[in-house]
C-alpha positions in Angstrom: -28.8 -50.8 81.5 -29.1 -51.0 77.4 -30.4 -47.9 76.2 -31.4 -47.5 72.3 -32.0 -44.9 71.0 -33.8 -43.9 67.1 -31.9 -46.3 65.5 -31.2 -46.0 61.5 -29.0 -48.4 58.8 -29.8 -48.3 55.2 -27.9 -50.4 52.7 -28.0 -49.7 49.2 -31.0 -47.8 49.0 -32.8 -50.6 51.4 -33.7 -49.0 55.0 -33.1 -52.2 57.1 -33.8 -50.3 60.3 -35.8 -47.2 60.8 -36.0 -45.0 64.0 -36.0 -48.2 66.4 -36.0 -47.5 70.3 -35.9 -49.5 73.4 -34.4 -50.0 77.0 -33.5 -53.4 78.9 -33.0 -53.5 82.7 -31.5 -55.9 84.7 -33.6 -59.2 85.7 -35.5 -58.4 82.3 -36.0 -60.7 79.2 -36.2 -58.2 76.2 -38.2 -59.8 73.2 -36.9 -58.5 70.0 -39.3 -60.4 67.5 -40.8 -59.9 64.0 -40.4 -61.9 60.9 -37.4 -63.3 59.0 -35.7 -60.3 57.5 -37.7 -57.4 59.8 -34.3 -56.1 60.6 -33.9 -57.9 64.1 -30.0 -58.9 63.5 -29.3 -55.5 61.8 -30.5 -54.0 65.0 -28.5 -56.4 66.9 -25.5 -55.8 65.1 -25.6 -52.1 65.7 -26.0 -52.7 69.4 -22.6 -55.0 69.0 -21.0 -52.0 67.2 -20.2 -55.0 64.3 -21.5 -52.1 62.2 -22.3 -48.5 62.8 -25.5 -46.9 62.5 -26.3 -44.0 60.1 -28.0 -42.1 63.0 -29.0 -42.8 66.4 -27.2 -43.9 69.7 -26.9 -47.6 71.8 -25.9 -46.5 75.3 -24.5 -49.1 78.3 -25.1 -47.4 81.9 -25.1 -44.3 80.2 -21.8 -44.7 78.1 -21.7 -45.4 74.6 -20.4 -48.9 73.7 -16.8 -49.0 73.8 -14.3 -52.1 73.6 -14.3 -52.3 77.5 -18.4 -52.5 77.6 -18.5 -55.4 74.8 -16.8 -57.3 78.1 -19.9 -57.2 80.0 -21.9 -58.5 77.1 -22.3 -62.4 75.9 -23.7 -62.4 72.2 -24.8 -65.6 70.4 -25.3 -64.8 66.5 -27.5 -66.0 64.3 -25.1 -67.7 62.9 -22.7 -70.1 63.8 -19.2 -68.8 64.2 -17.1 -71.7 65.8 -13.9 -73.0 64.5 -15.1 -76.2 62.7 -11.5 -77.9 62.7 -11.2 -77.7 66.2 -12.0 -79.5 69.5 -14.9 -78.5 71.6 -12.7 -77.7 74.7 -10.5 -75.8 73.0 -12.7 -73.6 71.3 -14.4 -72.9 74.7 -10.9 -72.0 76.1 -10.4 -69.6 73.0 -13.6 -67.9 73.2 -13.2 -67.7 77.0 -9.2 -66.0 76.3 -11.3 -63.5 74.3 -13.4 -62.5 77.5 -10.3 -62.2 79.8 -10.7 -65.8 81.3 -7.9 -68.5 81.7 -8.2 -71.5 79.8 -8.8 -73.5 83.2 -11.0 -70.8 84.0 -13.1 -71.2 81.0 -13.1 -75.0 81.1 -14.3 -74.8 84.6 -16.9 -72.3 83.8 -18.4 -74.6 81.0 -18.1 -77.9 82.8 -22.0 -77.4 84.5 -23.0 -76.2 81.7 -21.6 -79.3 79.2 -22.8 -81.7 81.8 -26.5 -79.8 81.7 -26.9 -80.0 77.7 -25.0 -83.9 77.6 -21.8 -82.2 75.8 -19.4 -83.5 77.8 -18.7 -86.7 76.2 -17.8 -84.2 72.9 -14.9 -82.4 74.9 -12.5 -83.9 72.7 -14.4 -83.9 69.3 -13.8 -81.2 66.5 -17.2 -78.6 66.0 -17.8 -80.2 62.7 -18.4 -83.4 64.1 -21.1 -82.2 66.2 -24.9 -82.1 65.1 -26.3 -78.3 64.8 -28.5 -78.6 67.7 -25.4 -79.4 69.6 -23.1 -76.5 67.9 -25.6 -74.2 69.0 -25.3 -75.5 72.5 -22.0 -74.5 72.6 -22.3 -71.3 71.0 -24.8 -70.5 74.2 -22.1 -71.6 76.6 -19.3 -69.6 75.0 -21.7 -66.7 75.3 -22.2 -67.3 79.1 -18.7 -68.2 80.3 -17.7 -64.9 81.4 -20.8 -63.9 83.7 -21.9 -61.3 81.5 -24.7 -58.5 82.6 -26.1 -58.4 79.3 -26.9 -61.3 77.1 -27.6 -60.9 73.8 -29.3 -63.9 72.1 -30.1 -64.2 68.3 -32.1 -67.0 67.0 -31.7 -69.1 70.3 -33.5 -72.1 69.8 -32.5 -72.7 66.2 -31.7 -76.3 65.8 -32.5 -77.5 68.9 -35.0 -80.6 69.6 -37.7 -80.1 71.6 -36.2 -81.7 74.8 -33.3 -79.1 74.5 -35.3 -76.3 73.8 -36.7 -76.9 77.6 -33.2 -76.9 78.9 -32.0 -74.0 76.8 -35.8 -71.9 78.3 -35.0 -73.0 81.8 -31.1 -72.1 81.7 -32.3 -68.6 80.5 -35.1 -68.3 83.1 -32.4 -69.0 85.6 -30.2 -66.1 84.1 -33.0 -63.9 84.5 -33.5 -64.8 88.3 -29.7 -64.1 88.5 -30.3 -60.5 87.7 -28.9 -60.2 84.1 -30.1 -58.4 81.1 -31.0 -60.3 78.2 -32.2 -59.4 74.4 -34.3 -62.6 73.4 -34.5 -61.9 68.8 -36.7 -64.3 67.6 -39.1 -65.0 64.5 -41.1 -67.3 66.5 -43.3 -65.4 68.4 -45.0 -67.9 70.3 -41.7 -68.3 72.1 -41.6 -64.6 72.9 -44.6 -64.5 74.3 -44.0 -67.2 76.6 -40.5 -65.9 78.0 -40.3 -62.0 77.7 -41.4 -59.5 79.9 -41.4 -56.6 77.3 -40.8 -57.1 73.7 -41.1 -54.9 70.5 -42.3 -55.9 67.1 -40.6 -54.8 63.9 -41.5 -55.1 60.5 -39.6 -53.8 57.5 -36.7 -52.2 59.8 -40.0 -50.3 62.0 -41.3 -50.7 65.3 -45.0 -51.7 64.8 -45.9 -53.2 68.6 -43.6 -52.3 71.6 -44.9 -53.0 75.3 -45.6 -55.9 77.6 -47.2 -58.8 75.9 -50.2 -58.7 78.3 -50.6 -55.0 77.6 -50.6 -55.5 74.0 -53.1 -58.6 74.0 -55.7 -56.1 76.2 -54.9 -53.1 73.5 -55.8 -55.4 70.8 -58.4 -57.6 72.2 -60.7 -58.9 70.1 -64.0 -61.1 69.7 -61.8 -64.3 68.8 -62.2 -68.2 68.8 -59.7 -71.2 68.5 -61.6 -74.0 67.3 -60.0 -77.6 66.8 -61.2 -79.8 64.2 -61.3 -82.6 61.7 -61.5 -81.9 58.1 -61.0 -79.3 55.7 -61.5 -75.8 57.1 -60.6 -73.8 54.1 -63.8 -72.0 54.1 -63.7 -70.6 57.5 -62.5 -67.5 55.6 -65.7 -67.0 53.7 -68.4 -67.4 56.6 -70.3 -64.1 57.5 -68.8 -62.2 60.1 -65.6 -63.6 59.8 -62.6 -61.0 60.0 -59.5 -63.1 59.5 -58.5 -66.6 60.1 -55.1 -68.0 60.9 -55.6 -71.7 59.4 -53.5 -74.8 60.3 -54.3 -78.4 59.6 -56.6 -79.0 62.4 -56.8 -76.0 63.8 -57.7 -72.7 63.6 -57.8 -68.9 65.5 -60.5 -66.8 64.1 -61.3 -63.5 64.4 -64.7 -62.5 64.1 -66.5 -59.0 64.1 -68.1 -57.6 67.2 -71.4 -58.1 67.0 -71.0 -62.1 66.0 -72.2 -64.7 68.1 -69.9 -68.1 69.0 -73.0 -69.8 68.1 -73.5 -68.3 64.7 -70.0 -69.5 63.6 -70.5 -72.8 65.2 -73.6 -73.2 63.5 -71.8 -72.4 60.3 -69.0 -74.9 61.2 -70.9 -77.8 62.2 -72.4 -79.2 58.5 -68.8 -79.2 57.5 -66.6 -79.8 60.0 -66.3 -82.4 62.9 -65.6 -79.8 66.0 -63.7 -81.3 69.0 -63.0 -78.1 70.6 -64.2 -74.6 70.7 -63.0 -71.6 73.1 -63.3 -68.0 73.0 -59.2 -66.9 73.4 -56.7 -64.2 73.8 -55.1 -63.1 70.1 -51.9 -64.7 70.1 -48.8 -62.2 69.5 -49.0 -63.9 65.9 -52.4 -63.1 64.5 -52.2 -59.2 66.4 -48.9 -59.0 64.5 -50.4 -60.3 61.1 -53.5 -58.0 61.9 -51.5 -54.9 62.3 -48.9 -55.0 59.2 -51.2 -57.2 57.0 -49.6 -60.6 55.6 -48.8 -58.8 52.4 -46.5 -56.6 54.1 -45.1 -59.2 56.4 -44.0 -61.4 52.9 -42.8 -58.0 51.5 -40.8 -57.4 54.5 -38.7 -60.6 54.2 -37.9 -60.1 50.6 -36.7 -56.7 50.9 -35.1 -55.8 54.7 -32.3 -59.0 54.6 -29.6 -57.0 52.8 -26.3 -57.0 54.6 -22.8 -55.7 54.1 -20.8 -58.1 51.8 -18.7 -60.2 53.6 -14.9 -59.3 54.0 -12.5 -60.1 51.3 -10.0 -62.6 52.7 -6.1 -61.8 51.9 -4.5 -65.0 50.3 -1.3 -64.2 52.5 -2.9 -67.2 54.8 -1.2 -70.3 54.2 -4.5 -72.3 54.4 -5.5 -70.2 51.0 -2.2 -69.5 49.5 -1.7 -73.7 49.2 -4.4 -74.5 47.5 -4.1 -71.1 45.2 -0.7 -72.0 44.0 -1.6 -75.5 43.9 -4.3 -74.2 41.1 -2.3 -71.8 39.2 0.6 -74.9 39.1 -2.1 -77.4 37.7 -3.2 -74.8 35.5 0.5 -74.0 34.0 1.2 -78.0 33.8 -2.0 -78.7 32.0 -1.9 -75.6 29.3 1.8 -76.5 28.4 0.8 -80.1 28.2 -2.4 -79.6 25.6 0.5 -77.9 23.0 2.0 -81.1 22.8 -1.6 -82.6 21.1 -1.5 -80.2 18.5 0.3 -82.2 16.2 -2.3 -85.2 17.4 -3.7 -87.2 19.7 -1.1 -89.0 22.1 -3.1 -91.1 24.7 -0.6 -91.1 27.6 -0.3 -87.0 27.0 -4.0 -86.6 27.1 -4.2 -88.3 30.3 -1.5 -86.3 31.8 -2.9 -83.2 30.9 -6.9 -84.3 32.2 -4.9 -85.3 35.5 -3.5 -82.0 35.3 -6.9 -79.7 34.8 -8.5 -82.5 37.3 -6.3 -81.5 40.0 -6.7 -77.8 39.2 -10.1 -77.9 39.4 -9.4 -79.9 43.1 -7.3 -77.2 44.0 -9.9 -74.3 43.0 -12.5 -76.0 45.4 -10.1 -76.5 47.8 -9.6 -72.9 47.4 -13.1 -71.5 47.9 -13.5 -73.3 50.7 -10.8 -72.2 53.0 -11.7 -68.4 51.9 -15.4 -69.2 53.1 -13.8 -70.4 56.5 -11.7 -67.6 56.8 -14.6 -65.3 55.9 -16.6 -66.8 58.8 -13.7 -66.8 61.4 -13.3 -63.3 60.5 -16.7 -62.6 61.1 -17.7 -64.5 63.9 -14.1 -62.7 65.6 -15.6 -59.3 64.9 -18.8 -60.3 66.4 -16.8 -61.4 69.6 -15.0 -57.9 70.1 
């Protein structure tokens, strides 16, 4: 289905993606995981042909990505790109049309999902009136309206509460049963561990782990304990024989040296903690990742790997931008002219007119910058949907 070969992308001396390769087959959920800024979204944008790689190739069914190939892909970007001033049902009709559906066909395809996600009652609401979670559900519906063979989902669960996460997970598994190929990108490794058939972990743009969740755990299996407790567990890292600790408020995952026994560690914890549960466990993907790349490298990668191309500069010819821009100039000119009349002395009425003119200029400037940002979001989203 999809084959990604040796992708590389560099932004202003920062290598965001460095020699990444993988394949995704029908009926498979492929996890692209790593910390924020690891290069996941840049990889996805190259797959979607939104940005061009400096090296490497993306093919679908053996052919390079092109406009017609995009029609078999459904894409949910990390950042929402919905038209906030438009009604939900009209937005669905519009994006359906981009994928070749008639407005009626798009609405009919969306109905069951609107019901599933409890959105039917919002059909005639503007997108900006919906919560972040509901906007995320709308984006998901848009991504699957045209029955795509390949789904590319970047941070699918962002903004969703636990109930809607379960609904979304069930729908994702149903899509896999329908033999769709799915790329599931997330920094939440516990989600990937539960959902993915195959996965790749990247950090600083480089592949650090690749395989099935079970295979990765077998390869990196170790002497580890899961401990639930009451008390201050900060001392656990200081116990002799402890290699690393993934510590939370009331539980910890502890990696031990191979020669250390469970009883030795329990004996060291008992005087200082009230233990509720101790069990030998498989390492989590998150703990394996941290062990492989190190905590410092993960943090540094989040700071350096997030570079993205600058957003497009929008033309001021669009009426939504032109009107506040012209008003801003007019108010500035009026305020400047009126202020000359104050040189010979303060006139209260004239001063009020000057202040009103400059206030109008500020308000127009705020409207102008908002309009530019809105147009930039629309432009980017339209490019992503092409």
